[in-house]
Backbone as JSON Lines, residues from 0, in Angstrom:
{"i":0,"aa":"M","n":[-34.47,-3.15,-74.44],"ca":[-35.57,-3.11,-73.89],"c":[-35.82,-1.84,-72.88]}
{"i":1,"aa":"Y","n":[-36.68,-1.07,-73.13],"ca":[-36.54,0.08,-71.94],"c":[-38.07,-0.2,-71.35]}
{"i":2,"aa":"M","n":[-38.06,0.08,-69.88],"ca":[-39.1,-0.23,-68.98],"c":[-39.35,1.42,-68.45]}
{"i":3,"aa":"Y","n":[-40.49,1.75,-68.73],"ca":[-41.31,3.01,-68.5],"c":[-42.08,2.82,-67.06]}
{"i":4,"aa":"P","n":[-42.05,3.82,-66.23],"ca":[-43.15,3.88,-65.05],"c":[-44.56,4.29,-65.73]}
{"i":5,"aa":"D","n":[-45.5,4.13,-64.8],"ca":[-46.77,4.21,-65.04],"c":[-47.23,5.23,-65.92]}
{"i":6,"aa":"N","n":[-47.28,5.22,-67.28],"ca":[-47.92,6.25,-68.12],"c":[-46.74,7.43,-67.89]}
{"i":7,"aa":"L","n":[-45.58,7.41,-67.84],"ca":[-44.59,8.2,-67.73],"c":[-44.96,9.39,-66.67]}
{"i":8,"aa":"K","n":[-45.9,9.16,-65.79],"ca":[-46.35,10.17,-64.76],"c":[-45.99,9.85,-63.55]}
{"i":9,"aa":"A","n":[-45.65,8.52,-63.21],"ca":[-45.15,8.15,-61.86],"c":[-44.08,8.92,-61.53]}
{"i":10,"aa":"K","n":[-43.92,9.21,-59.92],"ca":[-42.85,9.79,-59.56],"c":[-41.67,8.74,-59.45]}
{"i":11,"aa":"A","n":[-40.47,9.22,-59.69],"ca":[-39.14,8.55,-59.68],"c":[-38.92,8.0,-58.16]}
{"i":12,"aa":"T","n":[-38.72,6.77,-58.1],"ca":[-38.4,6.21,-56.65],"c":[-37.1,5.53,-56.57]}
{"i":13,"aa":"L","n":[-36.6,5.39,-55.33],"ca":[-35.45,4.35,-55.16],"c":[-35.56,3.76,-53.99]}
{"i":14,"aa":"W","n":[-35.7,2.4,-53.9],"ca":[-35.97,1.75,-52.8],"c":[-37.3,1.95,-52.55]}
{"i":15,"aa":"L","n":[-37.5,2.39,-51.19],"ca":[-38.87,2.66,-50.74],"c":[-39.02,4.1,-50.58]}
{"i":16,"aa":"W","n":[-38.35,4.95,-51.06],"ca":[-38.54,6.39,-51.03],"c":[-38.62,6.84,-52.32]}
{"i":17,"aa":"E","n":[-39.11,8.21,-52.49],"ca":[-39.21,9.11,-53.66],"c":[-37.85,9.79,-53.7]}
{"i":18,"aa":"L","n":[-37.32,10.28,-54.91],"ca":[-35.94,10.71,-55.07],"c":[-35.83,12.0,-54.16]}
{"i":19,"aa":"R","n":[-37.09,12.84,-54.05],"ca":[-37.02,13.97,-53.18],"c":[-36.78,13.62,-51.94]}
{"i":20,"aa":"D","n":[-37.29,12.4,-51.39],"ca":[-37.21,12.0,-49.95],"c":[-35.54,11.79,-49.48]}
{"i":21,"aa":"I","n":[-35.15,10.94,-50.71],"ca":[-33.87,10.58,-50.64],"c":[-32.88,11.9,-50.37]}
{"i":22,"aa":"G","n":[-33.02,12.82,-51.13],"ca":[-32.12,14.04,-51.11],"c":[-32.49,14.55,-49.63]}
{"i":23,"aa":"I","n":[-33.85,14.75,-49.14],"ca":[-33.83,15.4,-48.05],"c":[-33.01,14.67,-46.83]}
{"i":24,"aa":"I","n":[-33.44,13.23,-47.02],"ca":[-32.76,12.42,-45.75],"c":[-31.15,12.6,-46.0]}
{"i":25,"aa":"G","n":[-30.63,12.36,-47.16],"ca":[-29.14,12.66,-47.45],"c":[-28.67,13.74,-46.46]}
{"i":26,"aa":"V","n":[-29.32,14.99,-47.07],"ca":[-28.61,16.39,-46.35],"c":[-29.06,16.25,-44.94]}
{"i":27,"aa":"G","n":[-30.14,15.95,-44.25],"ca":[-30.37,15.64,-42.95],"c":[-29.45,14.79,-42.31]}
{"i":28,"aa":"L","n":[-28.92,13.68,-42.81],"ca":[-27.98,12.95,-42.23],"c":[-26.55,13.84,-42.23]}
{"i":29,"aa":"L","n":[-26.35,14.43,-43.18],"ca":[-25.05,15.16,-43.32],"c":[-25.01,16.2,-42.34]}
{"i":30,"aa":"I","n":[-25.98,17.2,-42.15],"ca":[-26.15,18.12,-40.9],"c":[-26.04,17.19,-39.6]}
{"i":31,"aa":"S","n":[-26.66,16.07,-39.56],"ca":[-26.83,15.46,-38.32],"c":[-25.54,15.0,-37.66]}
{"i":32,"aa":"V","n":[-24.64,14.46,-38.66],"ca":[-23.34,13.95,-38.31],"c":[-22.58,14.98,-37.9]}
{"i":33,"aa":"F","n":[-22.53,16.32,-38.62],"ca":[-21.72,17.36,-38.27],"c":[-22.25,17.97,-37.0]}
{"i":34,"aa":"A","n":[-23.67,17.92,-36.49],"ca":[-24.05,18.3,-35.14],"c":[-23.72,17.41,-34.16]}
{"i":35,"aa":"L","n":[-23.61,16.08,-34.46],"ca":[-23.25,15.11,-33.47],"c":[-21.7,15.28,-33.29]}
{"i":36,"aa":"A","n":[-20.77,15.43,-34.24],"ca":[-19.43,15.6,-34.13],"c":[-18.97,16.83,-33.32]}
{"i":37,"aa":"Q","n":[-19.59,17.84,-33.96],"ca":[-19.11,19.19,-33.31],"c":[-19.96,19.6,-32.01]}
{"i":38,"aa":"L","n":[-21.24,19.31,-31.69],"ca":[-21.98,19.96,-30.83],"c":[-22.38,18.62,-29.73]}
{"i":39,"aa":"G","n":[-22.3,17.55,-30.18],"ca":[-22.61,16.49,-29.36],"c":[-24.17,16.21,-28.93]}
{"i":40,"aa":"I","n":[-24.86,16.76,-29.91],"ca":[-26.35,16.6,-29.78],"c":[-26.96,15.49,-30.6]}
{"i":41,"aa":"M","n":[-27.9,14.77,-30.39],"ca":[-28.34,13.92,-31.25],"c":[-29.82,14.29,-31.94]}
{"i":42,"aa":"I","n":[-30.31,15.4,-31.56],"ca":[-31.72,15.8,-31.85],"c":[-31.79,15.5,-33.32]}
{"i":43,"aa":"P","n":[-30.86,16.1,-34.28],"ca":[-31.21,16.01,-35.74],"c":[-31.03,14.77,-36.23]}
{"i":44,"aa":"I","n":[-30.2,13.84,-35.77],"ca":[-30.15,12.62,-36.18],"c":[-31.51,11.71,-35.85]}
{"i":45,"aa":"V","n":[-32.06,12.05,-34.77],"ca":[-33.3,11.61,-34.35],"c":[-34.42,11.96,-35.31]}
{"i":46,"aa":"L","n":[-34.44,13.39,-35.71],"ca":[-35.45,14.02,-36.64],"c":[-35.22,13.38,-37.98]}
{"i":47,"aa":"T","n":[-34.01,13.08,-38.42],"ca":[-33.9,12.7,-39.69],"c":[-34.15,11.12,-39.8]}
{"i":48,"aa":"A","n":[-34.1,10.42,-38.71],"ca":[-34.56,8.98,-38.6],"c":[-36.18,8.79,-38.76]}
{"i":49,"aa":"A","n":[-36.73,9.71,-37.98],"ca":[-38.16,9.92,-37.85],"c":[-38.75,10.17,-39.24]}
{"i":50,"aa":"Y","n":[-38.21,11.17,-39.93],"ca":[-38.45,11.45,-41.27],"c":[-38.29,10.21,-42.28]}
{"i":51,"aa":"A","n":[-37.26,9.73,-42.28],"ca":[-36.85,8.65,-43.01],"c":[-38.09,7.48,-42.75]}
{"i":52,"aa":"F","n":[-38.45,7.31,-41.56],"ca":[-39.22,6.17,-41.36],"c":[-40.52,6.78,-41.88]}
{"i":53,"aa":"L","n":[-41.05,7.73,-41.63],"ca":[-42.35,8.24,-41.93],"c":[-42.63,8.4,-43.51]}
{"i":54,"aa":"S","n":[-41.73,8.56,-44.12],"ca":[-41.6,8.89,-45.56],"c":[-41.5,7.62,-46.36]}
{"i":55,"aa":"I","n":[-41.47,6.34,-45.83],"ca":[-41.37,5.05,-46.55],"c":[-42.64,5.07,-47.31]}
{"i":56,"aa":"R","n":[-42.58,4.77,-48.59],"ca":[-43.84,4.44,-49.33],"c":[-44.13,3.08,-49.88]}
{"i":57,"aa":"F","n":[-45.19,2.68,-49.88],"ca":[-45.94,1.44,-50.31],"c":[-47.18,1.64,-51.03]}
{"i":58,"aa":"E","n":[-46.84,1.19,-52.29],"ca":[-47.98,1.41,-53.22],"c":[-48.47,2.73,-53.44]}
{"i":59,"aa":"D","n":[-47.73,3.91,-53.28],"ca":[-48.12,5.1,-53.44],"c":[-48.58,5.68,-52.05]}
{"i":60,"aa":"I","n":[-48.49,5.35,-51.24],"ca":[-48.96,5.86,-49.88],"c":[-47.72,5.74,-48.7]}
{"i":61,"aa":"S","n":[-47.49,6.78,-48.21],"ca":[-46.52,6.89,-47.16],"c":[-47.14,6.47,-45.9]}
{"i":62,"aa":"I","n":[-46.24,6.2,-44.86],"ca":[-46.57,5.65,-43.39],"c":[-47.22,7.0,-42.86]}
{"i":63,"aa":"L","n":[-46.68,8.16,-43.15],"ca":[-47.4,9.42,-42.72],"c":[-48.7,9.66,-43.15]}
{"i":64,"aa":"D","n":[-49.03,9.39,-44.39],"ca":[-50.35,9.65,-44.87],"c":[-51.38,8.42,-44.22]}
{"i":65,"aa":"F","n":[-50.82,7.22,-44.28],"ca":[-51.87,6.16,-43.65],"c":[-52.26,6.57,-42.04]}
{"i":66,"aa":"I","n":[-51.01,7.28,-41.18],"ca":[-51.2,7.68,-39.96],"c":[-52.32,8.81,-39.95]}
{"i":67,"aa":"R","n":[-51.93,9.83,-40.95],"ca":[-52.97,11.04,-41.0],"c":[-54.61,10.3,-41.29]}
{"i":68,"aa":"Y","n":[-54.68,9.48,-42.14],"ca":[-56.03,8.98,-42.59],"c":[-56.62,8.02,-41.59]}
{"i":69,"aa":"A","n":[-55.7,7.44,-40.57],"ca":[-56.27,6.67,-39.36],"c":[-56.83,7.55,-38.4]}
{"i":70,"aa":"G","n":[-56.0,8.52,-38.16],"ca":[-56.27,9.64,-37.2],"c":[-57.72,10.45,-37.49]}
{"i":71,"aa":"A","n":[-57.79,10.73,-38.65],"ca":[-58.78,11.43,-39.18],"c":[-60.18,10.57,-39.13]}
{"i":72,"aa":"F","n":[-60.07,9.18,-39.4],"ca":[-61.11,8.31,-39.34],"c":[-61.6,8.04,-37.89]}
{"i":73,"aa":"F","n":[-60.55,7.73,-37.1],"ca":[-60.87,7.32,-35.75],"c":[-61.08,8.41,-34.67]}
{"i":74,"aa":"I","n":[-60.35,9.86,-34.93],"ca":[-60.4,10.66,-33.93],"c":[-60.98,12.09,-34.41]}
{"i":75,"aa":"F","n":[-60.54,12.59,-35.38],"ca":[-60.79,14.07,-36.02],"c":[-62.0,14.22,-36.44]}
{"i":76,"aa":"K","n":[-62.58,13.29,-37.35],"ca":[-63.77,13.77,-38.32],"c":[-64.92,12.99,-37.52]}
{"i":77,"aa":"Q","n":[-66.05,13.57,-37.63],"ca":[-67.03,13.05,-37.11],"c":[-67.72,11.93,-37.92]}
{"i":78,"aa":"Q","n":[-68.07,10.7,-37.24],"ca":[-68.55,9.67,-37.99],"c":[-70.3,9.88,-37.83]}
{"i":79,"aa":"L","n":[-70.96,9.55,-39.02],"ca":[-72.49,9.59,-38.76],"c":[-72.92,8.22,-38.83]}
{"i":80,"aa":"Y","n":[-73.71,7.98,-37.72],"ca":[-74.51,6.5,-37.73],"c":[-75.87,6.95,-37.63]}
{"i":81,"aa":"E","n":[-76.73,6.1,-38.45],"ca":[-78.23,6.25,-38.64],"c":[-78.68,4.91,-38.07]}
{"i":82,"aa":"W","n":[-79.48,4.8,-37.15],"ca":[-80.24,3.6,-36.83],"c":[-81.55,3.69,-37.43]}
{"i":83,"aa":"R","n":[-82.0,2.49,-37.88],"ca":[-83.24,2.35,-38.48],"c":[-83.83,1.04,-38.32]}
{"i":84,"aa":"F","n":[-84.97,0.72,-38.45],"ca":[-85.57,-0.6,-38.58],"c":[-85.76,-0.9,-39.97]}
């Protein structure tokens, strides 16, 4: 029995990330470990952890997308209100 994703057009996912994100996180962690071991700086590992958190996907929307939509709704885009009787 074969199980296919939605109409064969859904992106491949592993746990909570797309496979592209898993690759980026893996390469970022590798560079972060080398930077921490050789240079003693933690900035790359913090950036990798932040990217890993922001790229988590729930039902085809990532946390970063949700923050963008919320910022656009509450701060950046003008809301139009009409008062009528």
